[in-house]
TILUM-363543 format. One record per residue: residue in one letter; x, y, z of N, C-alpha, C in turn. Coordinates in steps of 0.05 Angstrom, whole numbers, plus 5000, padded with zeros to 4 digits. Example, Ala and Ser with C-alpha at 12.3 -4.5 7.8 and 13.67 -1.06 7.14 Angstrom:
BEGIN
a526448865156524649105156526449345156;s525749555142527349795143525850015157;
***
This chain:
BEGIN
x778724223194779424253164781324023156;x781323963130783223763120785823873118;x787823703116790723803115791023993093;x789823943069790224113046788824383051;x786624393064785424643071787224803088;x788524663108790224823126792724903111;x793824743093796124823078795425063059;x793125053047792325283028791925523046;x791225513069791025753086793725873097;x795625663102798225763112800425813089;x799825683066801325753042804325693042;x805525613063808425563061809325343080;x810925173069812424963085815325043089;x816325043112819125063117820624813116;x822624803097824124553094826724563109;x827224403129829524393145831424183134;x833424293119835724093109838224193121;x839124073145841424153159842923913168;x845723913168847123693179846823623207;x845923853223845423793251843323983262;x841723903279839624073290839824053323;x840724263335841124263363838724233380;x836524353370833824343386831524363366;x830424133357828224153338825724283349;x825224253376822924373386823124683385;x825524783392825925073393825825173365;x826925023345826825093316823825133308;x822124933315819524953306818025203320;x818625233345817325453360818125723347;x820525743338821526003325820126033299;x819925833284818325843257815425913263;x814125803282811325853289811026153297;x812926243313812726523320812926713297;x814326623276814626783252812326753233;x810426573238808126523222808226273202;x810226123206810425873189809825613208;x807825493200806825283219807024993206;x808024983181808524713168811624703167;x812624503178815424443181816024153169;x817924153150818823903137821623843144;x822023643164824823543166825523353143;x828123303138828623123116830522903124;x830322693108832022453112835022513107;x835622733095838322823091839822913117;x838222943139839123033166839522783182;x842022733193842522493211840322503234;x839422253240837522203263835122373261;x834122393236831822563231829322483248;x829022223251826622123265826722223295;x829122223306829422333335828422613338;x829322783317828723053315825523083312;x824322913295821422933292819922873318;x821022673333819622603358819722823377;x822022963379822223193397820423423388;x820423483364818623693353815723623357;x815023373354811923303357811223313388;x813223213405812723223434812523513444;x813823693431813623963443811124113436;x809524003419806824113413807124423409;x808424503389809024793383806724923366;x805024743357802924853338803424803311;x805924693305806824633279805724353268;x805124353243804724093232807423993221;x808123763233810823653227810723433207;x812323443186812523253165815423183161;x815822973143818422893136818722883107;x821122983096821422993066823722813058;x824222823032826422653020825922363029;x823422293027822622013034822721843007;x824521663007824821512982823921212983;x823621103008822920833009820520783027;x819320543026817120483044818220453073;x820720373077821820343103822120623115;x823120813100823321083109820621203118;x818721143101816021253104815021123131;x815420893137814420753162815920883185;x818520923183820121043205818821323212;x818421473190817421753193814721753208;x812821593200810121573209810221493238;x811921293246812321193273813421423291;x815121583280816221823296814122043299;x811822023284809822233289809422413267;x810622363243810222553220807322533211;x806422773207803422803197803222813167;x805222833153805122813125808022743114;x808322663090810822593078811222733053;x813722793045814322923019816522753005;x816222722979818222592964819322762943;x821922722933823122902912822222812884;x821022572883819922472855817822262860;x817022152840815021932843815821682856;x814721632880815621402896812821262904;x811921062887809620912891809320782918;x811620672929811620532954811120742976;x812020982974811621182994808621282993;x807621282968804821392964802721232981;x803520982988801620813002801620853033;x803121043041803421123071800721193081;x800221163107797521233120797221503127;x798821673117798721973122798722103094;x797822353093798022493066800822513056;x801122473029803822463016803622662994;x805822812994806323032974808422892956;x807722822931809522682913810722892896;x813422872891814923042875814422982845;x814323182827814023142798814823392784;x815323362758816123592742814523622716;x814623402701813223392675810223352678;x808723422658805823372659805123062663;x806822882650806322612655806822522684;x808722632697809422582724807322692743;x806222932736804123042753801722862751;x801122752726798722582723799122322738;x801722212738802321962754801922012782;x803022252793802722292820799822312831;x798022422815795222442821794022182820;x794822012801793821732797794621582824;x797021642834797921492857796621592885;x794821782880793321872905794922092920;x796722242909798022462922796222652935;x796722722959794922942972795523212957;x798123242949798923472933801323392918;x802023542896804223492880806323712882;x808723622889810923822891812223852865;x812124092854813324142828816224222835;x818124072828820924092834822624022811;x824824182805825624422819824124672806;x822824812821820925022810822725262801;x824925332812826425562804827525522775;x828025282766829125232740827125302719;x824525292723822525362703820725612709;x820825672734819325932743816325912744;x814926112754812126122757810526082732;x811626172708810126112684809725832678;x811725672685811425372680809325262697;x809125352722807025262740804225342729;x804125592720801525692706800825502684;x802725422666802125262645801224992653;x802224882674801224622685798324632694;x797624872703794924912714792724872689;x793724892665792024852642790824592642;x792324372638791324112637790524002665;x791624122686791124052714789824262731;x787424382723786424602737785924572767;x785324332774784524272802786724132818;x789224082806791223962820792424142841;x792824032866794224202884797324182882;x798324402869801124412864802524582885;x804924462894806724632912809224682900;x809924922898812725002887815024952905;x817024812896819224752914821824752899;x823924852911826724872899827225132888;x828625302905829325562895827225762899;x825225702915823325912920824326102942;x823926352937825126562954822826782960;x823626952978821827182984821327352960;x823327332940823027502915821127372895;x820627122896819027012876816526832886;x816426802914814326642926811426732917;x811027002920808327102913807627042884;x809527042865809226992838808226712833;x809426542847808626242847805726222856;x805126342878802426322887800326442867;x801126672856799326802837799026622810;x801126462805801026282783799126042789;x798126022813796425802819797525582838;x799825632849800825432870799125442895;x798625192906797025182932798725302954;x801425232953803225342971806025322961;x807925432975810825422967812525322990;x814925232983816725133004818925333007;x819525413033821725583040824025423049;x826125453037828525293044830725443056;x833025433045835425553058835225843064;x833726013049833526283054832226333081;x830526163090829326193117830826033137;x831125763130832125573149835125493140;x836925683141839525623132841025443151;x842425253142843925053161845725203179;x846925413171848625563191847125673214;x844625773206843025913227842025693246;x841325463235840325243254842725153271;x845125133259847225023276847925203298;x847625463293848025663314845725703334;x843525573328841225593346840425893348;x840526023327839826313328836826343320;x835126263341832226243338831026543333;x832026743346830827003339831027073310;x833327023299833727083269832126903253;x831726663261829926473245827226583246;x826326663267823726803270823327033252;x825427203252825627443235825227373205;x826627163197826727083170823926943162;x822826803179820326683175818126903170;x818327103188816327303187816627453162;x819127523152819627673126818527503105;x818927243105818027073082815027073080;x813727033103810827043104809827313093;x811027523100810227783091810427803060;x812627683051812827683021810827553004;x809327363018807227233002804827402995;x804827633007802727822999803327972972;x805827932964806628042937807228352939;
***
């Protein structure tokens, strides 16, 4: 299957935004056990490429990506570390040229159109919480076939609504992968939260 087919089937990307990660491989294994197989590490985490390498080498069954990619140099570093996809917070033409699928961030209809013109594998609608599922549904009007991913403030309480509004997938952030939980290496709790989030997608 293509990456987008796999993302449409799994429906959720766990975004890891933490100041420190004691064991990236164990983190991914815990998420996978809870049913989340797409993991996005971010450039806001120190030494993110080292964490990506460890996670990729562990072969946990997760699809490892890197987010908050702002420059072509960061994109190159992420791909060299083994990232299978990249995510940006906004339109980044230099990142769009990377040799792996890129999820470009956008908010307005013009930005969504630009992201699609740049060849985005999917478009991250960010910040989703600020506008809600109804805004994403409105975007589906002019862009009925655009693969939209809701990100920013998505929770177990609203994730199913974003999917029902037409999102290809949603991003699970701090509610699942809280920085404190990661720092404590509480992998059983991470698995529990991942499982609860996946269950919430059924509505």
